[in-house]
C-alpha positions as a printed Julia matrix, in Angstrom:
265×3 Matrix{Float64}:
 133.11  153.11   97.8
 132.5   149.64   99.4
 131.75  147.38   96.4
 130.76  144.73   99.09
 133.06  141.93   97.55
 135.25  141.37  100.77
 135.79  137.47  100.89
 133.61  136.75   97.85
 135.29  133.97   95.65
 135.57  134.78   92.16
 136.65  132.62   89.13
 137.93  134.76   86.3
 138.69  132.55   83.44
 141.41  133.16   80.76
 143.03  135.43   83.9
 146.73  134.87   83.04
 146.9   137.92   80.84
 144.83  140.64   79.18
 141.67  141.96   80.21
 141.04  138.93   82.58
 144.25  139.38   84.42
 143.38  143.31   84.91
 139.55  142.2    86.08
 141.23  139.65   88.66
 143.64  142.49   89.97
 140.59  144.56   90.53
 138.58  141.81   92.48
 142.09  141.55   94.58
 141.96  145.2    95.52
 138.27  144.79   96.63
 139.23  141.94   99.1
 137.9   139.05   97.2
 139.33  135.62   96.87
 140.39  135.28   93.33
 140.8   132.27   91.11
 143.47  132.72   88.24
 142.58  130.58   85.5
 144.65  129.55   82.31
 145.89  126.14   80.63
 149.31  126.24   82.23
 149.66  125.5    86.1
 153.17  127.19   86.33
 151.71  130.43   84.52
 148.63  130.54   86.95
 150.69  130.15   90.19
 153.22  132.97   88.6
 150.16  135.26   88.09
 148.62  134.66   91.38
 151.82  135.48   93.26
 152.36  138.31   91.25
 148.76  139.96   91.41
 148.48  138.95   95.19
 151.79  141.2    96.01
 150.66  144.2    94.31
 150.33  147.31   96.43
 146.81  147.72   97.23
 145.8   144.15   96.99
 143.73  143.14  100.04
 142.59  139.68   98.92
 143.83  136.11   98.25
 144.81  134.83   94.6
 144.87  130.99   93.69
 146.0   129.13   90.74
 143.11  127.17   88.9
 144.59  126.09   85.75
 142.42  124.18   83.45
 141.81  124.02   79.35
 138.34  125.23   79.57
 137.54  123.64   76.14
 138.02  120.08   77.74
 134.98  118.9    79.5
 137.08  116.83   81.71
 139.52  119.32   82.82
 136.3   121.72   83.45
 134.83  119.08   85.6
 138.15  118.53   87.58
 138.44  122.34   88.27
 134.55  122.34   89.17
 135.36  119.79   91.74
 138.22  121.38   93.09
 136.33  124.64   93.35
 133.47  123.0    95.31
 135.93  121.69   97.8
 137.19  125.01   98.49
 133.63  126.46   99.0
 132.1   127.3    95.61
 132.16  130.28   93.8
 130.21  133.44   94.36
 131.28  135.38   90.88
 132.21  133.86   87.59
 133.55  136.04   85.16
 133.51  134.23   81.66
 136.37  135.94   80.0
 138.21  132.98   78.0
 138.06  133.3    74.36
 139.93  133.3    71.09
 140.01  135.47   67.91
 142.04  135.8    64.84
 141.64  137.36   61.53
 140.66  135.21   58.75
 138.48  135.19   55.52
 135.34  133.56   55.88
 135.5   131.43   52.89
 138.59  129.69   54.65
 136.98  128.79   58.19
 136.52  125.28   58.18
 133.78  123.36   60.02
 136.25  122.32   62.53
 137.64  126.0    63.18
 133.69  127.05   63.8
 133.29  124.25   66.1
 136.28  124.79   67.85
 135.46  128.49   68.24
 132.07  127.6    69.66
 133.65  125.02   72.17
 136.39  127.78   73.62
 134.21  131.04   73.18
 130.58  129.44   74.36
 130.61  126.25   75.66
 133.12  127.15   78.19
 130.66  129.48   79.37
 127.7   127.41   79.29
 129.92  124.37   81.29
 130.7   126.72   84.06
 127.28  128.45   84.23
 125.39  125.1    84.23
 127.47  123.9    86.99
 127.87  127.1    89.32
 124.25  128.91   88.87
 122.1   126.21   90.65
 123.98  126.8    93.93
 124.1   130.47   93.58
 120.23  130.35   93.25
 119.9   128.04   96.39
 121.75  130.36   98.62
 120.48  133.74   96.96
 123.72  135.01   95.67
 125.66  135.05   92.79
 126.82  137.0    89.6
 127.72  135.99   86.22
 129.45  138.19   83.78
 130.18  137.08   80.3
 132.74  139.13   78.32
 131.29  139.82   74.87
 132.46  142.2    72.46
 131.37  145.29   70.28
 131.48  142.73   67.36
 128.27  141.1    68.91
 126.62  144.08   67.73
 128.61  145.2    65.29
 130.07  141.89   63.48
 133.21  142.21   61.61
 133.7   140.75   58.46
 137.2   139.95   58.93
 136.21  137.82   62.24
 132.97  136.46   61.48
 133.3   133.26   63.56
 134.37  135.33   66.57
 131.71  137.89   65.7
 128.93  135.09   65.84
 130.09  133.62   69.18
 130.13  136.79   70.76
 126.63  137.27   69.64
 125.59  134.09   71.18
 127.05  135.19   74.23
 124.64  138.2    74.72
 122.02  135.31   74.01
 123.17  133.01   76.85
 123.3   135.88   79.45
 119.91  137.33   78.83
 118.58  133.89   78.72
 120.45  132.98   81.96
 119.07  136.01   83.67
 115.51  134.9    83.0
 116.06  132.15   85.54
 117.01  134.5    88.26
 113.76  136.07   88.82
 113.31  137.27   92.63
 116.73  136.28   93.6
 119.99  137.9    94.37
 121.54  136.49   91.57
 122.48  138.44   88.22
 123.66  137.54   84.48
 125.19  140.14   82.68
 127.51  140.79   79.6
 130.47  143.38   79.08
 131.03  144.42   75.59
 134.55  145.91   75.29
 135.46  147.79   71.84
 138.88  147.42   70.87
 141.2   147.13   73.88
 145.1   147.05   73.72
 145.97  143.49   74.81
 148.46  141.1    74.12
 146.01  139.3    71.71
 145.13  142.78   69.95
 148.56  143.26   69.27
 149.07  140.01   67.46
 145.66  140.71   65.74
 147.25  143.88   64.47
 150.43  142.31   63.51
 148.28  140.06   61.41
 146.16  142.84   59.74
 149.3   144.99   59.19
 150.69  141.74   57.06
 147.32  141.5    55.15
 147.44  145.42   54.27
 151.03  145.69   53.65
 151.25  148.53   56.15
 153.67  149.23   59.04
 152.11  148.33   62.28
 152.93  151.6    63.9
 151.1   153.42   61.09
 148.12  151.02   61.1
 147.37  151.44   64.71
 148.06  155.38   64.69
 145.57  155.79   61.95
 143.1   152.6    63.13
 140.37  154.45   64.29
 140.14  157.1    61.86
 140.45  154.16   58.92
 138.44  151.21   60.35
 136.65  152.69   63.39
 135.2   156.25   62.2
 132.09  156.1    64.55
 134.37  155.65   67.6
 133.78  158.59   70.16
 137.08  157.73   72.02
 139.33  157.39   69.07
 141.81  155.46   71.05
 142.14  151.92   72.46
 140.24  150.97   75.25
 142.54  150.54   78.34
 142.1   147.01   80.32
 141.47  149.1    83.27
 138.61  150.58   81.95
 136.93  147.2    81.17
 138.1   145.82   84.41
 136.25  148.42   86.43
 133.0   148.18   84.5
 132.96  144.49   85.25
 133.63  144.74   88.94
 131.09  147.57   89.35
 128.49  145.48   87.26
 128.68  142.64   89.91
 128.27  145.17   92.77
 124.99  146.45   91.61
 121.83  144.15   91.97
 119.79  146.22   89.83
 121.7   145.62   86.87
 120.3   142.19   85.67
 120.21  140.89   81.93
 122.18  144.05   80.73
 124.85  144.03   78.15
 127.01  147.14   79.18
 129.02  148.46   76.58
 132.55  149.58   77.17
 133.35  150.46   73.71
 133.75  154.04   73.56
 130.89  154.76   71.48
 131.64  152.72   68.27
 128.14  151.45   68.04
 125.81  154.05   66.59
 122.61  153.25   68.56
 120.42  154.85   71.25
């Protein structure tokens, strides 16, 4: 199935690991030019080289290091991307999360979460969307979470920022009427990544349980509504994301890739 993504220029933020890295890999398999983003230049270069060398990779991977919580670094990255010809597809994947009691989350931490999880997407979308509209082609996908609809008490700050991403996506989609430009969200459920492994290490310490026992019984104990009853694979999220950007009729949507955790029609 040709998704017509060959030579499309794609920026995947936070793509040196986890979901973002797998999304970048999928776009490369479709022949796209993919910018690998993270805060460390050497790491971005290493991942770009790794992904471009994979069997099945038909595209080109380029490092694009920048700390997207920093407005100046973001502007510098945008200037470089403009020199390269701009971006056709923006995947706002950068995000942070942690387990922390609500009463212990300070104002400074709240502001940091908004800056990383929301403002990074706002800055990039604000800069790139106008050009997409002018040339009548563009795709923006914000990687949200099932927490956007089913907030977690142990991660209130994270949940709130992911809900905000849904609102941002729908609001920006309203600006695309009549254009071949779409703005959507993807809502992964619990997905096994390096970050999630760290999350479970923390949860295991809080609950005083062995990590293996906690992960084995996690869905029965913590997510009984899950129809999947296992962790989502990064490949499943990546495939959904890439497909979403190939379909013009899907606009202003929140695509749930969460295994049926959210009990709603």
